[in-house]
NUROLO-961382 format. One record per residue: x, y, z of N, C-alpha, C in turn; residue in one letter. Coordinates in steps of 0.1 Angstrom, whole numbers, plus 2048, in hexadecimal, padded with zeros to 3 digits. Layout:
XYZXYZXYZA/...
//
This chain:
8C9539E118D7534E118DC533E02M/8E8537E008ED538DF28FA530DF2K/8FB528DE790751FDE590D523DD7I/91A525DD7921527DCB92751ADC5L/924517DB992A50BDB393550FDA9V/940509DAA94C50DDA1951501D9AI/953502D8D9594F8D859654FED7EN/9714FDD8497D503D7F9854FAD76A/9874FED6A98F4F6D6099D4FCD60G/9A54F7D569B34FBD559B450AD51S/9AA50FD499AA51CD4499C523D45S/99451DD4D986523D4E980521D5CS/976528D5F96E527D6B95F528D68I/95851DD6994951ED6994451FD77K/939527D78934529D8692552BD86Y/91F528D9191152BD9390E52DDA1Q/906538DA490253BDB28F3537DB3L/8F052EDBD8E2529DBE8DC52DDCBL/8D0530DCB8C8533DD78C2525DDBD/8C651FDE68C2512DE98B4511DEFM/8AE51DDF28A051DDF7897518DECT/89A51DDDF892519DD489950FDCBS/8A650EDCC8AE506DC38B150DDB6G/8AD51ADB58AF521DA88BD528DA7N/8C2529D9C8CF531D9A8CC540D9BP/8D5547DA18D5555DA28DE55CD97L/8E9555D958F255AD8A8FB54ED86A/900550D7A909546D7491254CD6AS/91C545D6692554AD5C931542D5AG/93A547D51946540D4E95154AD4BI/95D548D5196954FD4E971546D45V/97554BD3997D543D3098A549D2CE/993540D269A0544D219A854BD2CR/9A8545D389B154AD439BF547D3FI/9C7551D419D6550D3E9D9554D30G/9D0556D279D255BD1A9D356AD19E/9D756FD0D9D857ED0C9CB585D0EE/9C057FD099B3584D0B9A9579D10M/9A257CD1B998572D2098A578D1FG/980571D24972575D2496B570D30S/961578D33958574D3E949576D3AL/94156CD3A93356DD3792B56BD43T/923574D4791C574D5490D576D52H/90556ED588F756FD578F156FD66K/8E8578D698E3579D768D457BD76A/8CE578D828C0579D848B8570D7AF/8BD564D798B755AD6F8A9558D72L/8A055AD67892557D6988A562D6FG/89056ED71888579D76888585D6DT/88058ED6F87F59AD6688C5A2D66P/8955A0D708A15A8D718AD5A1D6AK/8AA596D648B558ED5E8BD597D54E/8CA595D558D359CD4C8E0594D49F/8E6597D3E8F2590D3A8FD59BD38K/909596D3B91459FD3A920598D34E/92759DD2A933597D2593F5A0D26A/94959BD2B9555A3D2D96159DD26I/9695A5D209755A0D1A9815A7D20E/98A5A0D269965A5D2C99F59AD2FC/9AB59DD339B5593D369B358ED45A/9B3581D469B257AD549BF572D55F/9CA578D5A9D7571D5B9D6564D63P/9CE563D6E9CC557D759BD555D79T/9BA54AD7F9AD548D849A9552D8FH/9B2557D969AF561DA19A956DD9BK/9AE573D909A857FD8A99A57CD85E/99856FD7F98B56CD7A98156BD86G/985565D9197B564D9C979572DA2M/98357ADA3980588DA897558FDA0H/97658DD9296C593D8A95E58DD8CE/95E580D8E951579D9194B57FD9EV/953580DA894E586DB5949594DB3V/95059CDAB94C5AADA993E5AADA2R/93C5A1D9892F5A1D9292459CD9BL/927592DA391D58DDAC919597DB7L/9225A0DBA91F5AADC591D5B8DC0T/91C5BADB391B5C7DAD90E5CEDB4D/9105DBDB89055E1DBF8F85E2DB7P/8F95E3DAA8ED5E4DA18E85D7D9CE/8F25CFD978EE5C3D908F15B6D97K/8F75B7DA38FB5ABDAB8F05A4DB1G/8F2598DB58E8590DBB8EA58DDCAV/8F5592DCF8F8591DDD8FF59EDE1I/8FF5A2DEE9055AEDF29145ACDF3K/9195A1DF992759EDFA92958FDFBD/93558ADFA93857CDFA934575E07S/93257CE1292E576E1E92056FE1DS/918572E1390B56CE1190C55EE0CE/91855AE0891A54CE0291D543E0EI/914539E0F914530E1A91E524E18A/921521E0C92A516E0992E516DFAG/939510DF793D50FDE993F500DE5I/9394FCDDA93A4EFDD59424EFDC8G/94C4E6DC79544E5DBC9524D8DB4H/9514D9DA79504CDD9F95F4C8D9CR/9614BBD9F96E4B5D9D96C4A9D93I/9734A9D8897149FD7E975491D83V/981490D8A986483D8D98A482D9CH/984478DA3988475DB198F468DB3G/992461DA7998454DA899144BDB2G/998443DB999243ADC3992440DD1E/99844CDD2999453DDF98B458DE4L/98345CDDA977463DDE96A45CDD8F/961458DE1955451DDC949459DE0S/94B465DE594046EDE994547DDEAK/93C486DEA940494DEC946496DFAP/95049EDFB9574A1E0895A4AFE0AV/95C4B4E169604C1E1996F4C3E16E/9734CEE119814D1E0E9894D3E1AV/9944CCE1B99E4CEE259AC4CBE1ED/9B74CDE259C44CBE1F9C54BCE1AA/9C04B2E219C14A5E1C9B94A2E0FE/9AD4A8E0F9A54A6E039AC4ADDF7V/9B14B9DF99B74C0DEE9C34B8DE9L/9CB4B2DF29D64AADED9D249EDE6Q/9C6498DEA9C148CDE39BD490DD5G/9B749CDD29B44A0DC59C14A2DBDI/9CB4A7DC39D84A8DBC9DE49ADB9R/9DC490DC19E1483DC09DC47CDB3D/9CF47FDB09C9478DA49CA481D98V/9D248BD989D4493D8C9D848AD80I/9E1480D819E4478D759D8471D6FP/9CD470D769C146AD709B9474D68L/9BB481D6B9B348CD659BC498D63A/9C7497D5C9D14A2D5B9CC4AFD55P/9C14AED4D9BC4BAD479B24C1D50L/9AD4BAD5B9A24C0D639A64C3D71H/9AB4B9D789AE4BAD869B74C6D8AN/9C14C9D839C94D5D869C14E1D87P/9B84E3D7E9AF4EFD7E9A64EFD8AG/9A14E3D8E9994E2D9A9A04E6DA6H/9AD4E2DA79B54E6DB39B64F5DB4V/9B94FBDA89BB50ADA89AE510DACI/9A250BDA7995511DAB993511DBAG/997505DC0995504DCF99E50EDD6I/9AB50FDD29B4518DD89B0527DD7E/9AB52BDCB9A7538DC999A53BDD1V/991532DD2985534DDA988535DE9A/99252DDED99652EDFB99C53CDFET/9A3542DF59A854FDF799E55ADF6E/994559DED98A563DEB97F563DF4L/97C557DFA971555E0397554FE10F/97D556E17983551E2497854DE2DP/979542E3396F53DE3D963536E37G/961537E2A956530E2495A521E21V/952518E2695550AE25953505E16R/95B4FCE1295B4F7E049594E8E04Q/9524E3DF99504D5DF79544D1DE9V/9594C6DE795D4C1DDA9544B5DD6V/94E4B5DCA9454ABDC594C4A5DB8V/94D498DB8955491DAE94C48BDA4F/94F48DD97948487D8C949478D8CD/954473D92956464D9295045DD9ET/94B465DA894745FDB593B456DB3A/93145ADAA925452DA9928444DA3F/933443D9C936436D9693F42DD9FH/942432DAB94A42ADB494341EDBAQ/93641DDB792E411DBC92F405DB2T/936407DA79383FCD9E9403F1DA4M/93D3E5DA19453D9DA59523D7D9DE/95C3D0DA29683CED9A9663C8D8CP/95C3BFD8B9593B9D7E9553C3D74K/9503CFD7894C3D9D6F9573E4D6DA/95F3E6D779693F1D759773EDD71F/97A3E0D739873DBD709893DAD60M/9953DCD5C9993D9D4E9A03CBD4DY/99F3C5D419A63B8D3F9B43BAD3CG/9BC3C0D449CA3C2D439D13BDD50I/9DE3BAD509E43B5D5C9E13BDD68P/9DD3B6D739D83BCD7F9E13C6D85Y/9EE3C4D839F83CDD889F63DBD84E/9F03DED799EE3EBD749E33F2D7CY/9DA3EAD819D03F0D8A9D63F3D98Y/9DE3E9D9D9E53EBDAA9EE3F7DAAE/9F63F9D9FA00403D9E9FB411D9AE/9F2411D909ED41DD8B9DE420D8CF/9D7417D929C9418D949C141AD87A/9C6412D7C9C0412D6F9B340AD70L/9A8411D6E99B40AD6E990414D68R/98440FD67979417D63975420D6ER/97442DD6C96F437D7696243ED72Y/96043FD65954446D60955455D62G/94A45CD5D94A46BD5E93B46FD5EA/93947CD5F92B481D6092347CD6BH/92A477D76922471D8191947AD88G/91C486D89913490D8F906491D87T/907491D7A8FB491D718F3484D72S/8FA479D718F346CD728EB46BD7FH/8F246FD8A8EC46ED978DF477D98K/8E0483D938D548DD938C9488D8CY/8CB483D7F8BF47FD778BA472D7CV/8C2469D828BD45DD888B3460D93A/8B7469D9C8AE46DDA78A1473DA2R/8A247CD97896482D9288D478D8BE/89346ED8488C464D7E88445CD88A/88A459D93883452D9E876459DA2A/878467DA386C46FDA786146DD9DK/86446ED9085A46DD8685445FD86V/85C455D89856447D8A84E445D97L/85044EDA084944DDAD84E441DB6G/85B43FDB5861434DBC86E439DC3K/872433DCE87F436DD488A433DCAP/89443BDCA89F439DC18A542BDC3L/8A5427DD08AB41ADD38A340EDCDE/898411DC8890406DC1890407DB2E/898410DAD898413D9E8A440DD97C/8A1407D8B8AB403D828AA40CD76N/8B5413D728B441DD688C041CD5FL/8BF421D528CA424D4A8CA433D47V/8D4439D4C8D5448D4B8DF44BD3FT/8DA454D368E1457D2A8E5466D29V/8F1469D2D8F5477D2C8FC47AD1FH/8F5481D168FA484D098FD493D07L/90A496D0790E4A3D0391A4A1CFAG/9224ACCF892E4AACF093749FCF6N/93749ED0393C492D0A93048AD0FG/93047DD0E924475D11927468D18A/91E464D20920457D27912451D2BS/912444D2D90643DD3390A437D3FL/900435D4890242DD548F6424D57S/8F9418D5C8EF40FD618ED411D6FA/8E1415D738DF418D818D640DD87V/8DB405D908D43FAD968D03FDDA4K/8C33FDDA78BE400DB48C540DDBAK/8C6417DB18CA424DB48D9426DB4G/8E141CDB18EF41DDB18F5419DA4K/900420DA090641CD9490D40FD94C/909406D8A90F3F9D899183F8D7DS/917401D74920401D6891F40FD61D/929413D5A92941FD5393241ED46T/92F426D3C936425D2F94442BD2FS/946436D3595443CD3495E434D3DM/96A436D3A97442DD4097E434D4AG/98B432D48995438D50994447D4EL/99144BD41990459D3D98345CD36T/97F468D3397346BD2C974468D1DP/97D460D1997F45CD0B977450D07L/974447D1196E43AD0E95F43BD0DG/959430D0994B42FD08945431CFAG/93A439CF993443BCED93B446CE4I/937447CD893C451CCF93645ECD3I/93F468CD593B476CD993E480CCFM/93D48DCD393F497CC994D497CC2G/958496CCA965495CC496D48ACC9T/967481CD296E476CD8969469CD2R/97245FCD0970453CC8967449CD0C/968449CDE96243FCE596A432CE4G/963427CE896A41ACE896F416CDAD/97B410CDA98040ACCD98B400CD1L/98F3F8CC79993EECC89A63F5CCCD/9AC3F2CD89B83F9CDC9C43F8CD3P/9C43EDCCB9CF3EBCC19CF3F6CB7A/9C43FECB59C4409CAC9CE414CAFI/9D1415CBC9DB41FCC09E941CCBAV/9ED410CBC9FA40CCB69FA40CCA7G/9EF408CA19EE408C929F0416C8CF/9E8420C929E942EC8D9F6434C90I/9FB431C9CA08436CA0A13432C96S/A12425C92A1C420C88A1A426C7AD/A0E426C76A0B42AC68A0D439C66K/A0A441C70A0A44FC6FA16456C76K/A1E44EC7CA2A453C83A2645DC8ED/A1C459C95A17461CA0A1A45ACAEM/A1C462CB8A1E45CCC5A11458CCBS/A1144FCD5A0544BCDB9FD457CE0A/A03460CE69FD46CCEB9F6474CE0A/9FC475CD59F647CCC99EA475CC4E/9EA467CC49DF460CC09D3462CCAV/9D6462CD79CB464CE09C5472CDFV/9CE47CCDC9C9489CDA9BF48ACCET/9C3482CC39BA481CB89AD47ACBBM/9AE470CC39A2469CC7999472CD0F/99F47CCD7998484CE0992490CD9T/999497CD09954A3CCA9914A3CBBN/994498CB4991498CA698948CCA2E/983485CAB97C478CA896D47ACAAS/96746FCAE958470CB0951475CA4G/94647CCA793E481C9C94648AC92L/94F492C9895749BC90960493C87K/966488C8C96F481C8496847AC78G/95C476C7B95446EC7194F477C66I/949483C6A94248BC6094749AC5FC/95149DC689564ABC689504B5C71G/9454B0C7893E4B9C8193A4B2C8ES/93B4B9C999354B3CA59294BBCAAN/9244C3CA29174CBCA590C4C3C9FD/9034BECA88F84B6CA38EE4BEC9AL/8ED4CBC9D8E44D3C948E94D3C86R/8F64D4C848FD4D4C778FB4C6C71D/8FD4BCC798FC4AEC748EE4ABC6FI/8E34AFC778D54ADC728D34B5C65H/8D84C1C648D54C9C588DC4C2C4CS/8E74BDC4E8EE4B6C438E74A9C3FR/8E24A2C498DA496C468CE499C3EI/8C74A4C418BB4A8C398BF4AAC2AE/8CB4AEC288D04B1C1A8D64A5C14K/8D6499C1B8DB48DC158E948AC17G/8EF490C218FD48EC248FF480C2AD/906477C23907469C28910468C34E/91B470C34924470C4091E475C4DR/91547FC4C90E484C57904479C5CA/8FE472C538F5467C568FC45CC5DE/908459C5891044EC5E914452C6CL/91845EC6E91D463C7B912461C86A/906465C828FA464C8C8F6456C8EL/8F744EC838F3440C848FD438C8ED/90A43BC8C914435C94913439CA3M/910446CA590F44BCB3903444CBAA/8F8444CB48EC43ECBA8ED42FCBBT/8F4429CB28F641BCB28FE417CBFH/90841FCC291141CCCE90841ECDBR/900428CDB8F842ACE78EE41ECE9V/8E841ACDE8DF40ECDF8E7402CE4R/8F3400CE08FB3F5CE58FD3F5CF4Q/900401CF9901402D078F4400D0FF/8EA406D098DD404D108D93F5D10I/8DB3EED058D83E0D058E03D8D0FG/8ED3DBD108F53D4D1A8F13D6D28S/8EC3E3D2B8E83E6D388DA3E0D3BY/8D23DDD318C63D6D348C93C8D39F/8D33C1D338D73B4D388DC3B5D46F/8E43BFD498EA3C0D568E03C3D61E/8D73CCD5E8CD3D0D688C23C6D69L/8BF3BED5F8B43B4D608A73BAD5DG/8A33C4D658963CBD6489A3DAD64K/8943E1D5A8973EFD5888A3F7D5AV/88A401D6387E409D6487D414D5AD/88941AD57889426D4E897428D48A/89642DD3C8A2433D358A1442D36I/8AC449D3A8AB457D3D8B545FD34V/8B0467D2B8B9470D238BB47DD2AF/8C7482D298CA48FD2F8D6496D28T/8D94A2D2C8E44AAD278E14B0D19A/8EA4B8D138E74C0D088E04B9CFCG/8E64AECF88E04A6CED8D449ECF2I/8D6498CFD8CB490D028BE497D05G/8BF4A4D088B44ACD0B8AE4B3CFFE/8B74B6CF58B34BFCEA8B24B8CDCN/8B54ABCDB8B54A5CCE8AB499CCDD/89F49CCCA895491CC9898487CBEP/89F48BCB48A3481CA98AD477CAFE/8B647CCB68C0473CBC8B9469CC6Y/8B046ECCE8A9465CD78A045BCCFR/89A460CC4891457CBD89944CCB6A/8A544FCB18AD444CAB8B243BCB5R/8B6440CC18BB437CCB8B042DCD0T/8A4431CD1899429CD6890423CCCC/894423CBF88B41ECB588A40FCB5S/87F409CB187D3FACAF8823F2CBBD/87E3F7CC78823EFCD38763EBCDBL/86B3EACD485E3E6CDB85F3D8CE1E/8673CFCDB8683C2CE186F3C2CEEN/8763CDCF187D3CECFD8763D7D07F/8693DAD048613E1D0D8633F0D0CG/8693F5D0186B403CFF862408CF4I/85840FCF784E414CED84E423CEDI/853429CE3854438CE384743ECDEM/84544BCE383A453CDF84045FCD7D/83F45ECCA846468CC1842476CC5S/835478CC7831486CCA83748BCD7D/837483CE183E487CEE84C48ACECK/853481CE4861483CE2864490CDBN/85D493CD086049FCC985A4ACCCFW/8524ABCD984C4B6CE084F4B6CEFN/85A4B1CF385E4B1D0185E4BFD07W/8574C1D128554CFD1785F4D3D22D/86A4CCD238754CFD2C8724CDD3BR/8674C6D3D8644C1D4B8694B2D4CT/86D4ADD5787049FD59864496D55P/864490D4A858489D4585C47ED3BS/852475D3985446AD3085246ED21A/85A469D1885846AD0A85445DD04I/852453D0D84D446D0883E445D09S/83843BD0382A439D03825436D11A/819439D14814437D22814428D26D/81341FD1C813411D1F82140BD1DD/82B413D1C83940DD1A83D407D27S/8413FAD278463F4D338523FBD39P/85B3FFD30867406D34865415D30V/86541ED3A86342CD37870432D31K/86E43CD29879444D23876452D28V/880458D2F87E465D3588946FD2EF/88547BD2E88F486D2B88F48FD38V/89A490D3E89B498D4A8A74A2D49I/8A54AED4A8B04B8D498B94B7D55A/8C64B5D528CF4B4D5D8D24C1D64T/8D64C1D708D94CDD778E54CAD81N/8F14C9D7B8FC4C5D839004CFD8EE/8FD4DCD8A9004E6D948F84E5DA1E/8EB4E2D9E8E24E0DAA8E64D4DB2L/8EA4C9DAB8EE4BDDB28FA4C0DBAE/9044C8DB59104CBDBD90C4D4DC9I/9034DDDC68FF4E6DD18F84DEDDCA/8EF4D5DD88E84CCDE28F24C4DEAN/8FC4BEDE39064B7DEA90E4BFDF4D/9114CCDF09184D5DF89104D8E05T/9034DAE048FB4DDE0F8FB4D1E18V/8FA4C5E128F94B8E1A9064B6E22A/9114B7E1B91E4B5E219214BFE2DV/91D4CBE2B9204D6E359154D6E40L/90A4CFE3E9004CFE488F94DCE49G/8F74E3E3E8F14F0E3E8E24F0E3EL/
//
């Protein structure tokens, strides 16, 4: 049984075709710069086998439809394809960034669901329009194939009002649904379940702090298998310091900068989103570059990394109080999986809180779901590679009853 996972953005399409018998990907790729004069498609097939190959194409993709046509052509190519034709695809799963309060679990696509995704576009104006287009194009190119939508915000819908409400007049929640929604829920959900397996306990008995660290980053407090709090807010701008995003700050700063720099509120938010975070502090959001500069004595690079890990520690500490008892801290995503120095700084000198790191394990993690903490550490520290595509594919299978 094969499931196609699609993540359609405003000008891109990420995709992966998975064999659900093994859970392994058969092909994956990305179409970029849709609608521009020149676009590109990078395709990788037969992952992990001797027949693995990569192909890069540069041509114009006026709309998402042309991009998906090319994806189908590559998947079904007589010599390099991984399926004979699109009829081999049993279902399609779509990643949707924002489901608002309308969606608390994955659902099969129908007209009502599609309209619901459109209705919450104001909460994710850069993402949800592209998701809608992706669903519409898939419906046209794969007639009769059932589709499922999986929401990044759904995992966080178990938060109580005390955690998701903002301290602003209640009418803004009633009128505009302004509240904390969180993000990366598919990743948090996947690594929480995998951590439970490593612990040898049912997920419903686990208290975890999941730490998704990429260019965008967030943490979640997982209490008895369900999200009780998360760091991101109404949008993916809140929470910890990220690659180019500022994270939490005093809201009065918006008005201050707007007044002093003669910028609109929207321009300030754009600056907070694209020019802040690590990039704003030291000029780079690439951790490899930052580590290299730190080795050469660059104080701004050192400050950027110190600030970032300090914020992560603050959230972990607050979640320890909220959860009461913590079984494990789980690092995942690009930085969480690949940056032992970031992990070491985050978890240093916390022995009094039951967190005892094993430096050798941390620096030599072998990419299997495993502990980087000492064997006698009361609170385990895991690194688990996230697999959002597999999580979406599994949800698709479950919803469709395949």
